[in-house]
GUKOL-627735 format. One line per 10 residues: number of its first residue (from 1); for each residue x, y, z of N, C-alpha, C, O, CB. Coordinates in steps of 0.1 Angstrom, whole numbers. Glycine has a CB too. Example, Ala and Ser with C-alpha at 12.3 -4.5 7.8 and 13.67 -1.06 7.14 Angstrom:
2
1) 132,-57,78,123,-45,78,132,-33,78,142,-33,85,113,-45,90 ~ 128,-22,71,137,-11,71,129,0,79,134,11,80,141,-6,57
! end
This chain:
98
1) -197,-416,767,-197,-430,770,-199,-437,757,-203,-432,747,-209,-433,779 ~ -195,-450,758,-196,-458,746,-211,-463,744,-218,-463,754,-186,-470,746 ~ -214,-469,733,-227,-474,730,-230,-486,739,-241,-489,742,-229,-477,716 ~ -219,-493,743,-221,-506,750,-226,-503,764,-233,-511,770,-208,-514,751 ~ -221,-492,770,-224,-489,784,-237,-481,786,-242,-479,797,-213,-482,791 ~ -242,-475,775,-254,-467,776,-265,-472,767,-263,-474,755,-250,-452,772 ~ -276,-474,772,-287,-479,764,-295,-467,758,-292,-456,762,-297,-488,773 ~ -304,-470,750,-311,-459,743,-319,-450,752,-322,-439,749,-320,-464,732 ~ -324,-455,763,-332,-448,773,-324,-440,783,-330,-433,791,-341,-457,780 ~ -311,-441,783,-303,-434,793,-296,-422,788,-287,-417,795,-293,-444,798
11) -300,-416,777,-293,-404,772,-296,-392,781,-308,-390,784,-297,-401,758 ~ -286,-386,785,-288,-374,793,-291,-362,784,-284,-360,774,-275,-371,802 ~ -301,-355,788,-305,-343,780,-297,-331,785,-297,-328,796,-320,-340,780 ~ -290,-324,775,-283,-312,779,-292,-300,779,-298,-297,769,-271,-310,769 ~ -292,-293,790,-300,-281,792,-292,-269,789,-282,-267,796,-307,-281,806 ~ -296,-261,780,-289,-249,777,-293,-237,786,-305,-235,787,-290,-245,762 ~ -284,-230,792,-288,-219,801,-294,-208,792,-292,-207,780,-276,-213,808 ~ -303,-200,798,-310,-189,790,-300,-177,789,-301,-167,796,-323,-185,798 ~ -291,-179,779,-280,-169,777,-286,-155,775,-281,-145,781,-271,-173,766 ~ -295,-154,766,-301,-141,762,-308,-134,774,-308,-122,775,-310,-142,750
21) -315,-142,781,-323,-137,793,-313,-131,803,-314,-120,808,-332,-148,799 ~ -302,-139,806,-292,-135,815,-285,-122,810,-282,-113,818,-282,-146,818 ~ -282,-122,797,-275,-110,791,-284,-98,793,-279,-87,795,-272,-113,776 ~ -297,-100,791,-306,-88,792,-307,-83,806,-307,-71,809,-320,-92,787 ~ -307,-92,816,-307,-88,830,-294,-81,833,-294,-71,840,-309,-101,839 ~ -282,-86,828,-270,-80,831,-269,-66,825,-264,-57,831,-258,-89,826 ~ -274,-64,813,-275,-51,807,-283,-41,814,-280,-30,816,-280,-52,792 ~ -295,-46,819,-304,-37,827,-297,-33,840,-298,-22,844,-317,-45,830 ~ -291,-43,847,-284,-40,859,-272,-30,857,-270,-21,866,-278,-52,866 ~ -266,-31,846,-255,-22,843,-260,-8,841,-255,2,845,-247,-26,830
31) -272,-7,834,-278,7,832,-283,12,845,-281,25,848,-290,5,823 ~ -288,4,854,-292,9,867,-279,14,875,-280,24,882,-298,-2,875 ~ -268,7,874,-256,11,880,-251,25,875,-246,32,883,-245,1,878 ~ -253,27,863,-249,40,857,-257,52,863,-252,63,865,-250,40,842 ~ -270,49,866,-278,60,871,-279,61,886,-285,71,891,-292,58,866 ~ -273,52,894,-274,53,908,-266,65,914,-272,73,922,-268,40,915 ~ -253,67,911,-246,79,917,-252,92,914,-254,100,923,-232,79,912 ~ -256,96,902,-262,109,900,-276,110,906,-280,121,910,-264,112,885 ~ -283,99,908,-297,100,913,-296,102,928,-304,110,934,-305,87,910 ~ -288,94,935,-287,95,950,-281,107,955,-285,113,965,-280,82,955
41) -270,112,948,-264,124,952,-253,122,962,-244,114,961,-274,134,957 ~ -254,130,973,-243,130,983,-243,119,993,-234,118,1002,-244,143,991 ~ -253,110,993,-254,99,1002,-245,87,997,-250,78,990,-268,94,1005 ~ -232,88,1000,-222,79,993,-224,65,999,-222,55,992,-208,84,995 ~ -227,63,1012,-228,50,1018,-239,42,1011,-239,30,1009,-230,51,1033 ~ -250,49,1008,-262,43,1002,-259,39,987,-262,28,983,-274,52,1002 ~ -252,48,980,-249,45,966,-239,34,965,-240,25,956,-244,57,959 ~ -229,34,974,-219,23,973,-225,10,977,-222,-1,972,-207,27,983 ~ -234,10,987,-240,-2,991,-249,-8,980,-248,-20,978,-249,0,1004 ~ -256,0,973,-264,-4,962,-256,-10,951,-259,-20,945,-273,7,957
51) -245,-3,948,-236,-7,937,-229,-21,941,-228,-29,932,-225,3,935 ~ -226,-23,953,-220,-36,957,-230,-47,957,-227,-58,952,-214,-35,972 ~ -243,-44,961,-253,-54,960,-256,-58,945,-258,-70,942,-266,-49,966 ~ -256,-48,937,-259,-51,922,-247,-59,917,-249,-68,909,-261,-38,914 ~ -235,-56,921,-223,-63,916,-223,-77,921,-219,-86,913,-210,-56,921 ~ -227,-80,933,-228,-94,938,-239,-101,930,-237,-113,927,-231,-94,953 ~ -250,-95,927,-261,-101,919,-256,-105,905,-258,-116,900,-273,-92,919 ~ -248,-95,899,-243,-98,886,-232,-109,886,-232,-117,877,-236,-85,880 ~ -224,-110,897,-215,-120,898,-221,-134,899,-217,-144,894,-206,-118,911 ~ -232,-134,907,-240,-147,908,-245,-151,895,-245,-163,891,-251,-145,918
61) -251,-142,887,-256,-146,874,-245,-151,865,-247,-161,858,-263,-134,868 ~ -234,-144,864,-223,-148,856,-217,-161,860,-215,-170,851,-212,-137,856 ~ -215,-163,873,-209,-176,877,-219,-188,875,-215,-199,872,-206,-175,892 ~ -232,-185,877,-242,-196,875,-244,-200,861,-245,-212,858,-254,-192,882 ~ -246,-190,852,-249,-193,838,-237,-194,829,-236,-204,822,-259,-183,833 ~ -229,-184,828,-218,-184,819,-207,-193,822,-200,-198,814,-213,-170,817 ~ -205,-195,835,-194,-204,840,-200,-218,842,-193,-227,846,-187,-198,852 ~ -213,-220,840,-220,-232,842,-219,-238,855,-220,-251,857,-215,-242,831 ~ -217,-230,866,-216,-236,879,-230,-240,885,-230,-248,894,-210,-226,889 ~ -241,-236,879,-254,-240,883,-257,-254,879,-265,-261,885,-265,-231,877
71) -249,-260,870,-251,-273,865,-240,-283,869,-241,-295,865,-253,-273,850 ~ -230,-278,876,-219,-287,879,-220,-292,893,-229,-289,901,-205,-279,877 ~ -210,-300,897,-210,-305,911,-208,-294,921,-202,-284,918,-199,-316,912 ~ -213,-297,933,-212,-287,944,-198,-283,948,-195,-272,952,-219,-292,956 ~ -188,-293,947,-175,-290,951,-169,-279,941,-161,-271,946,-166,-302,950 ~ -172,-279,928,-168,-269,919,-173,-255,923,-167,-245,921,-171,-273,905 ~ -186,-255,927,-192,-243,932,-185,-237,944,-182,-225,944,-207,-246,935 ~ -181,-246,953,-174,-241,965,-160,-236,961,-156,-226,966,-172,-253,975 ~ -153,-243,952,-140,-238,947,-141,-225,941,-132,-216,942,-134,-248,938 ~ -152,-222,933,-153,-209,926,-158,-198,935,-155,-187,933,-162,-211,914
81) -167,-201,945,-173,-191,953,-164,-186,964,-165,-175,968,-186,-197,959 ~ -155,-195,969,-146,-191,980,-138,-179,976,-137,-169,985,-137,-202,983 ~ -131,-178,965,-123,-166,962,-132,-153,960,-128,-142,963,-115,-168,950 ~ -144,-156,955,-154,-145,953,-158,-139,966,-159,-127,968,-166,-149,945 ~ -161,-147,976,-164,-143,989,-153,-135,996,-155,-125,1002,-169,-155,998 ~ -141,-141,995,-129,-134,1001,-127,-121,994,-123,-111,1001,-117,-143,999 ~ -128,-120,981,-127,-107,974,-137,-97,978,-134,-85,980,-127,-109,959 ~ -150,-102,980,-160,-93,985,-157,-87,999,-160,-76,1002,-174,-100,985 ~ -152,-96,1008,-148,-92,1021,-137,-81,1021,-137,-71,1028,-144,-104,1030 ~ -127,-84,1012,-117,-74,1010,-122,-61,1005,-117,-50,1010,-106,-80,1000
91) -131,-60,996,-137,-48,991,-144,-41,1002,-143,-28,1003,-146,-51,979 ~ -152,-48,1010,-159,-42,1021,-149,-36,1031,-152,-25,1036,-168,-52,1028 ~ -139,-43,1035,-129,-38,1044,-122,-25,1039,-120,-15,1046,-118,-48,1047 ~ -119,-25,1026,-113,-13,1020,-123,-1,1020,-118,10,1021,-108,-16,1005 ~ -135,-4,1018,-145,6,1018,-146,12,1032,-149,24,1034,-159,1,1014 ~ -145,4,1042,-145,9,1056,-133,18,1059,-134,28,1067,-145,-3,1066 ~ -122,15,1053,-110,24,1055,-112,37,1048,-107,47,1054,-98,17,1049 ~ -119,38,1037,-121,50,1030,-131,59,1038,-134,70,1034,-126,48,1016
! end
């Protein structure tokens, strides 16, 4: 905005997402994903379910912080989440076929 339309008390403060915190959480979740299949063993439905849940959690973190959807308008959130939900449904249906 120009100086004419914005007074000194109306400056919006830009909030930076906690990138390093989110990165640390994503790294920890990735390490957990690596150890789930050997730990659980032959119970494939349980390991696949846990891996899908962790993937959804990681997707939420990435979309919220790195894509800045947590700070944007709700319509942009809907536009970004709709394909993610459809892709998740497709993965679940393919898992049922297997």
